[in-house]
C-alpha positions as CSV (number, residue, x, y, z in Angstrom):
1,M,-28.0,12.5,-24.3
2,S,-25.0,12.8,-22.0
3,T,-22.4,10.1,-21.9
4,L,-21.5,8.3,-18.7
5,A,-18.3,10.3,-18.5
6,Q,-20.1,13.6,-18.9
7,R,-22.7,12.6,-16.2
8,D,-19.8,11.8,-13.9
9,H,-18.1,15.1,-14.5
10,A,-21.4,16.9,-13.6
11,V,-21.7,15.4,-10.2
12,L,-18.5,13.7,-8.9
13,W,-15.2,14.8,-7.4
14,H,-12.4,12.4,-8.0
15,P,-9.3,11.7,-5.8
16,Y,-5.9,13.2,-6.6
17,T,-7.5,15.1,-9.5
18,Q,-7.5,18.8,-10.5
19,M,-11.1,18.7,-11.7
20,Q,-10.8,21.9,-13.8
21,T,-8.1,20.6,-16.1
22,A,-8.4,16.8,-15.9
23,P,-9.8,15.0,-18.9
24,L,-13.1,13.2,-18.5
25,A,-12.9,10.0,-16.5
26,V,-12.7,6.7,-18.4
27,P,-16.1,5.0,-17.9
28,I,-15.6,1.3,-16.9
29,V,-18.6,-1.0,-17.0
30,S,-17.2,-4.5,-16.5
31,G,-14.1,-6.5,-15.8
32,E,-12.7,-9.9,-16.4
33,G,-9.3,-11.3,-15.4
34,A,-6.6,-8.5,-15.8
35,W,-8.9,-6.5,-18.1
36,L,-11.4,-3.7,-17.6
37,V,-14.0,-2.8,-20.2
38,A,-15.2,0.7,-21.0
39,D,-18.8,1.6,-22.0
40,D,-17.7,1.8,-25.7
41,G,-16.3,-1.7,-25.6
42,T,-12.6,-0.7,-25.3
43,R,-10.6,-3.1,-23.2
44,Y,-7.9,-1.9,-20.9
45,L,-5.2,-4.0,-19.3
46,D,-5.0,-3.2,-15.6
47,G,-1.3,-3.0,-15.0
48,I,-1.6,-1.6,-11.5
49,S,-4.3,-3.8,-10.0
50,S,-6.6,-0.8,-9.8
51,W,-4.5,1.0,-7.1
52,W,-2.8,-2.2,-5.9
53,V,-6.0,-3.9,-4.6
54,N,-6.8,-6.6,-7.1
55,L,-5.0,-9.8,-6.6
56,H,-6.7,-12.5,-8.7
57,G,-8.4,-10.6,-11.5
58,H,-11.7,-8.7,-11.9
59,A,-15.1,-10.2,-11.2
60,H,-13.4,-13.4,-10.0
61,P,-16.1,-16.1,-9.8
62,H,-14.9,-17.8,-6.6
63,I,-14.9,-14.5,-4.7
64,A,-18.2,-13.5,-6.3
65,E,-19.9,-16.7,-5.2
66,R,-18.7,-16.4,-1.6
67,V,-19.9,-12.8,-1.5
68,S,-23.2,-13.7,-3.0
69,A,-23.7,-16.5,-0.4
70,Q,-22.9,-14.2,2.5
71,L,-25.3,-11.6,1.2
72,R,-28.1,-14.2,1.3
73,T,-27.1,-15.1,4.9
74,L,-26.1,-12.0,6.8
75,E,-25.2,-8.6,5.3
76,H,-24.1,-6.8,8.4
77,V,-24.2,-6.8,12.2
78,L,-22.7,-4.3,14.6
79,F,-19.4,-5.5,16.0
80,A,-19.6,-4.0,19.5
81,G,-21.0,-6.8,21.7
82,F,-21.7,-9.1,18.7
83,T,-19.7,-11.3,16.3
84,H,-20.2,-13.5,13.3
85,P,-18.6,-16.6,11.7
86,A,-16.7,-14.9,8.9
87,A,-14.9,-12.4,11.2
88,V,-13.8,-15.2,13.5
89,E,-12.7,-17.5,10.7
90,L,-10.7,-14.7,8.9
91,A,-8.9,-13.7,12.1
92,E,-8.1,-17.4,12.9
93,Q,-6.7,-18.0,9.4
94,L,-4.6,-14.8,9.3
95,L,-3.0,-15.3,12.6
96,K,-1.9,-18.8,11.5
97,I,0.2,-17.3,8.6
98,L,1.3,-14.0,10.1
99,P,4.5,-13.6,12.1
100,S,4.1,-15.8,15.2
101,N,3.8,-13.0,17.7
102,Q,0.7,-11.6,16.2
103,A,-2.2,-12.5,18.5
104,R,-5.2,-10.2,18.0
105,V,-7.1,-8.7,15.0
106,F,-8.9,-5.3,15.0
107,Y,-11.1,-4.6,12.0
108,S,-11.6,-1.3,10.3
109,D,-12.5,0.2,6.9
110,N,-9.3,0.9,4.8
111,G,-5.6,1.3,4.9
112,S,-5.6,4.8,6.4
113,T,-7.9,3.7,9.2
114,A,-5.8,0.5,9.8
115,V,-2.8,2.9,10.4
116,E,-4.9,5.2,12.6
117,V,-5.8,2.2,14.7
118,A,-2.1,1.2,15.0
119,L,-1.1,4.7,16.0
120,K,-3.8,4.9,18.7
121,M,-2.8,1.4,20.0
122,V,0.8,2.6,20.5
123,L,-0.1,5.9,22.1
124,Q,-2.7,4.4,24.4
125,Y,-0.5,1.5,25.2
126,F,2.0,3.8,26.8
127,H,-0.7,5.9,28.4
128,N,-2.2,2.8,30.0
129,Q,1.3,1.9,31.2
130,G,1.7,5.2,33.0
131,Q,4.0,6.7,30.3
132,P,1.8,9.3,28.5
133,E,4.9,11.3,27.6
134,R,5.9,8.7,25.1
135,R,4.0,9.9,22.1
136,R,6.6,10.5,19.3
137,F,6.8,8.4,16.2
138,L,9.8,7.6,13.9
139,C,9.1,7.4,10.1
140,F,10.9,7.2,6.8
141,R,11.3,10.5,5.1
142,D,9.6,9.4,1.8
143,S,6.9,7.3,3.4
144,Y,3.2,7.2,2.8
145,H,0.7,5.8,5.2
146,G,-2.6,7.3,4.2
147,D,-4.7,10.5,4.0
148,T,-6.4,10.7,7.4
149,F,-4.7,13.1,9.8
150,G,-2.8,10.6,11.9
151,A,-1.7,8.8,8.7
152,M,-0.6,12.0,7.1
153,S,1.3,13.0,10.2
154,V,3.5,9.9,9.9
155,S,3.9,10.3,6.1
156,S,6.4,12.4,4.2
157,R,5.7,16.1,4.1
158,G,5.0,17.1,0.6
159,A,2.6,18.9,-1.8
160,F,-0.3,16.6,-0.9
161,T,-0.2,17.4,2.8
162,Q,1.1,21.0,2.7
163,P,-2.2,22.7,3.4
164,F,-2.5,20.6,6.6
165,W,1.1,20.9,7.9
166,P,0.0,23.2,10.9
167,L,-2.4,20.5,12.0
168,L,-0.1,17.4,11.8
169,F,1.6,16.2,14.9
170,E,5.4,16.2,14.9
171,V,7.4,13.1,14.0
172,E,11.1,12.2,13.7
173,F,12.0,11.4,10.1
174,I,15.0,9.2,9.1
175,D,16.1,8.5,5.6
176,V,15.3,5.3,3.7
177,P,18.2,2.9,4.1
178,V,18.6,2.2,0.4
179,P,21.7,0.2,-0.6
180,G,24.9,2.1,0.3
181,R,23.2,4.3,3.0
182,E,22.5,1.6,5.6
183,A,25.2,2.8,8.1
184,E,24.2,6.4,7.7
185,V,20.5,5.7,8.4
186,L,21.3,3.5,11.4
187,A,23.2,6.4,12.9
188,Q,20.2,8.6,12.3
189,L,18.1,6.1,14.1
190,D,20.5,5.9,17.1
191,A,20.4,9.7,17.4
192,A,16.6,9.7,17.3
193,L,16.3,6.9,19.9
194,Q,18.1,9.1,22.4
195,Q,14.8,11.0,22.8
196,P,12.9,9.4,25.7
197,A,9.5,10.4,24.2
198,V,9.8,8.0,21.2
199,A,6.9,5.5,21.2
200,G,6.7,3.9,17.8
201,F,8.5,3.3,14.5
202,I,6.2,2.9,11.5
203,F,7.4,1.7,8.1
204,E,6.5,0.2,4.8
205,P,8.5,-3.0,5.0
206,L,11.1,-3.5,2.2
207,L,9.3,-1.4,-0.4
208,L,8.0,2.2,-0.2
209,G,5.1,2.5,-2.7
210,T,4.4,6.2,-3.5
211,A,8.0,7.1,-3.0
212,G,8.6,5.4,-6.4
213,M,8.7,1.7,-5.3
214,V,12.0,2.3,-3.5
215,A,13.4,-0.9,-2.0
216,Y,15.7,-1.7,0.9
217,S,16.9,-4.9,2.5
218,A,15.4,-7.1,5.1
219,E,18.7,-7.2,6.9
220,V,18.8,-3.4,7.6
221,L,15.1,-3.3,8.6
222,D,15.9,-6.1,11.0
223,E,18.6,-4.0,12.6
224,L,16.4,-0.9,12.7
225,M,13.7,-2.9,14.5
226,R,16.2,-4.5,16.8
227,R,17.5,-1.2,18.0
228,C,14.0,0.1,18.4
229,H,13.0,-2.9,20.5
230,Q,16.1,-2.4,22.7
231,H,14.6,1.1,23.6
232,G,11.1,-0.3,24.2
233,V,9.9,1.4,20.9
234,L,7.0,-0.5,19.3
235,C,7.3,-1.3,15.6
236,I,4.4,-1.0,13.1
237,A,4.7,-2.8,9.7
238,D,2.4,-1.1,7.2
239,E,1.7,-4.0,4.9
240,V,-1.3,-2.3,3.2
241,M,0.5,-2.5,-0.2
242,T,3.1,-5.2,0.4
243,G,0.7,-7.8,2.0
244,F,-0.7,-10.9,0.3
245,G,2.2,-11.8,-1.9
246,R,3.2,-8.6,-3.6
247,T,6.9,-8.8,-2.6
248,G,7.1,-12.6,-3.1
249,P,6.2,-14.3,0.2
250,L,2.7,-13.8,1.6
251,F,3.9,-10.8,3.7
252,A,7.1,-8.7,3.4
253,S,7.5,-9.1,7.2
254,S,7.9,-12.9,6.6
255,Q,11.4,-12.1,5.4
256,L,12.4,-10.6,8.8
257,Q,14.0,-12.1,11.8
258,E,12.6,-9.3,14.1
259,Q,8.9,-9.3,14.5
260,P,6.7,-6.2,14.3
261,D,4.5,-5.4,17.2
262,I,1.7,-4.2,15.0
263,M,0.7,-4.9,11.4
264,C,-1.7,-3.0,9.1
265,F,-3.5,-4.4,6.1
266,S,-6.0,-3.4,3.4
267,K,-5.9,-3.2,-0.4
268,G,-5.4,-6.9,-1.4
269,L,-7.1,-8.1,1.8
270,T,-10.4,-8.7,0.0
271,G,-8.8,-9.3,-3.4
272,G,-9.9,-5.9,-4.4
273,T,-13.6,-6.7,-3.9
274,L,-14.8,-4.7,-1.0
275,A,-13.3,-2.0,1.3
276,M,-11.8,-3.3,4.5
277,G,-8.9,-2.6,6.8
278,L,-7.3,-4.7,9.5
279,T,-4.8,-4.2,12.3
280,T,-3.1,-7.0,14.2
281,C,-1.0,-6.8,17.3
282,A,1.2,-8.9,19.6
283,A,-0.3,-10.2,22.9
284,P,1.6,-7.9,25.3
285,L,0.2,-4.8,23.6
286,Y,-3.3,-6.2,23.7
287,E,-3.0,-7.1,27.4
288,A,-2.1,-3.5,28.3
289,F,-5.7,-2.6,27.5
290,L,-7.2,-5.3,29.8
291,S,-8.3,-3.7,33.1
292,D,-11.3,-3.3,35.5
293,D,-10.9,0.4,34.5
294,K,-13.2,0.9,31.4
295,M,-11.2,3.9,30.5
296,K,-8.3,1.7,29.5
297,A,-10.3,0.1,26.6
298,L,-9.5,1.1,23.0
299,F,-12.3,3.5,22.1
300,H,-12.2,3.2,18.3
301,G,-14.7,1.7,15.9
302,H,-16.5,2.1,12.6
303,S,-20.0,1.5,11.5
304,Y,-18.9,-1.3,9.1
305,T,-16.3,-2.8,11.3
306,A,-15.8,-6.5,10.4
307,N,-18.6,-6.3,7.7
308,P,-19.6,-10.0,7.0
309,V,-19.6,-9.5,3.3
310,A,-16.1,-8.0,3.2
311,C,-14.9,-10.8,5.5
312,A,-16.4,-13.4,3.1
313,A,-14.5,-11.8,0.2
314,A,-11.3,-11.7,2.2
315,L,-11.7,-15.4,3.1
316,A,-12.3,-16.3,-0.5
317,S,-9.3,-14.2,-1.7
318,L,-7.1,-15.7,1.0
319,E,-8.0,-19.2,-0.1
320,L,-6.9,-18.3,-3.7
321,T,-3.7,-16.6,-2.5
322,R,-2.6,-19.6,-0.5
323,A,-3.1,-22.0,-3.3
324,D,-0.1,-23.4,-5.2
325,A,-1.4,-22.0,-8.4
326,C,-1.2,-18.5,-7.1
327,T,2.4,-19.0,-5.8
328,Q,3.4,-20.2,-9.3
329,Q,1.7,-17.2,-10.8
330,R,3.6,-14.8,-8.6
331,Q,6.9,-16.6,-9.3
332,R,6.2,-16.4,-13.1
333,I,5.6,-12.7,-12.9
334,A,8.6,-12.1,-10.8
335,A,10.8,-14.0,-13.2
336,A,9.4,-12.0,-16.2
337,H,10.0,-8.7,-14.3
338,A,13.6,-9.8,-13.6
339,A,14.3,-10.5,-17.2
340,F,12.8,-7.2,-18.3
341,K,14.8,-5.4,-15.7
342,A,18.0,-6.9,-17.1
343,E,17.0,-5.7,-20.6
344,L,16.2,-2.1,-19.6
345,E,18.9,-1.4,-17.0
346,G,21.7,1.0,-18.3
347,Q,19.8,2.1,-21.4
348,P,19.7,5.8,-22.3
349,G,16.7,7.5,-20.7
350,V,16.6,5.1,-17.8
351,R,17.9,6.2,-14.4
352,A,17.1,3.1,-12.4
353,V,15.0,-0.1,-12.6
354,R,13.7,-1.6,-9.3
355,H,12.1,-5.0,-8.9
356,V,10.7,-6.7,-5.8
357,G,8.4,-9.8,-6.3
358,T,5.5,-8.9,-8.6
359,V,6.4,-5.2,-8.5
360,L,8.6,-3.5,-11.2
361,A,9.4,0.2,-11.3
362,V,11.3,2.2,-13.9
363,E,12.7,5.6,-13.0
364,Y,13.1,7.4,-16.3
365,D,15.7,10.1,-16.7
366,P,14.2,13.3,-18.3
367,G,17.2,15.4,-17.4
368,E,15.6,16.9,-14.3
369,G,15.0,15.7,-10.8
370,T,12.5,13.1,-9.7
371,S,9.1,14.7,-9.0
372,Y,5.5,13.6,-8.8
373,F,4.7,16.7,-10.8
374,S,7.1,15.9,-13.7
375,R,5.6,16.9,-17.0
376,L,6.3,13.4,-18.2
377,R,3.5,12.0,-16.0
378,D,0.6,13.0,-18.2
379,A,2.4,12.0,-21.3
380,F,3.2,8.6,-19.8
381,Y,-0.4,8.2,-18.7
382,Q,-1.9,9.0,-22.1
383,L,0.7,6.8,-23.9
384,A,-0.5,3.9,-21.8
385,L,-4.2,4.5,-22.5
386,D,-3.5,4.8,-26.2
387,N,-2.0,1.3,-25.9
388,H,-5.1,0.1,-24.0
389,V,-3.1,-0.2,-20.7
390,I,-3.9,1.4,-17.3
391,L,-0.8,2.7,-15.5
392,R,-0.6,5.5,-12.9
393,P,2.9,7.1,-13.1
394,L,4.5,8.6,-10.1
395,G,5.9,11.5,-12.0
396,N,8.8,10.1,-14.0
397,V,8.6,6.8,-12.2
398,V,6.3,4.2,-13.8
399,Y,5.5,1.0,-12.0
400,L,3.9,-2.3,-12.8
401,L,1.9,-4.1,-10.1
402,P,-0.4,-6.5,-12.1
403,P,-3.0,-8.9,-10.9
404,Y,-1.5,-12.4,-10.4
405,C,-3.6,-13.8,-13.2
406,T,-1.8,-11.6,-15.8
407,T,-0.5,-13.8,-18.6
408,D,2.9,-13.8,-20.3
409,A,1.3,-12.2,-23.4
410,E,-0.3,-9.5,-21.2
411,L,3.0,-8.8,-19.4
412,A,4.7,-8.5,-22.9
413,L,2.2,-5.7,-23.7
414,L,3.1,-3.9,-20.4
415,Y,6.8,-4.2,-21.2
416,Q,6.3,-2.8,-24.7
417,V,4.6,0.3,-23.3
418,L,7.5,0.8,-20.9
419,R,9.9,0.6,-24.0
420,Q,7.8,3.2,-25.7
421,M,8.0,5.5,-22.7
422,R,11.8,5.3,-22.9
423,E,11.6,6.5,-26.5
424,L,9.4,9.4,-25.3
425,V,11.9,10.3,-22.6
426,L,14.8,10.5,-25.2
427,N,12.9,13.3,-27.0
428,F,11.8,15.1,-23.8
429,S,12.8,18.7,-23.0
430,P,13.5,19.4,-19.3
431,A,11.2,21.9,-17.6
432,P,12.2,24.8,-15.3
433,T,12.9,23.7,-11.7
434,L,9.9,23.3,-9.5
435,P,9.6,24.8,-6.1
436,E,11.3,22.6,-3.5
437,Y,8.1,21.6,-1.6
438,L,6.7,20.1,-4.9
439,H,9.4,17.6,-5.1
440,D,8.9,14.1,-3.6
């Protein structure tokens, strides 16, 4: 009889996976806390919150109960011309804790669609204002905003998007203002803003995820946004990864003086329980769509927009996230990461250690450039699995982004795996140089 992994291989196509050469998928049948359990009983510590979505642990009873109750009440209703209590309550609660200028909530399905909605809001805002020529976006060179076509267009050009380059709309890239390069990047922005067609600036606030958890300061982001606003350019904060406490406060944008015009959310929005996306915007942007002319409406929607069950999960997760106990958990993880960063920095085989809130990233030095396709990636991945830990290395960058319920003992296991990876690097032989387009 075929195993679950073999049955999977016969019928499924997995994301970011070369199906011809990849090993069989690990079959997970249950979860509890920070752990996932395979069909053979093996337990794996989820060090990356299952692609950054899980906040409070797997199969959390509070979220499960709220979802169950909602399923017994209302599973779905179309959201054009209709509404329901969970959608209204979630929007009300979020707007109370988001930057004070955020006034409206638009629901969608995932992070990419939340970004697509934001891009369309910006473009149609200027179209409705009689400025259709303003349609160019500014983006960070190493950014990632999703895999749909608009989201790909405002993301870094690389190996993942190369087959689609001819179909992506043109954007203006500026470098990430990492420490020491702030003035240079501000000058790049000033030059870009001389173009009258610039409409929006989209960014991952303070922390670029797939770029290798690259961090930059709130002060320089404030200045970038301030200069954009002076030119009437709308600012989009993509908080799909950074939202709901990952960087310390509930939102990375909470650390800013300037307020984004639009914000995008997904991943931790429902605590990792159900797929959902959400885009918020400031009142002036929303008001530009109000008209007797029906053609000025935002013509965008999804079949499962504002799904009541997903809204119920999000409400339950938000209740947990706002509790003092969760704040203390995040502070404890952040303190442990800081201590481990101090231990690892400057050691042979380590190029850099980056830490923001509950996120820790180690950039190992294999004697070659940083690349998603580094040969170290598969070795790192397997080493983690051998230690019953789930990590997903970004080439030679390995990050921890654990659920907030992760204990000190579980963190110690994650840190021990990172120490073993350093030992692996010290015995690593560099590979020939990759083609330029394969580098991050």
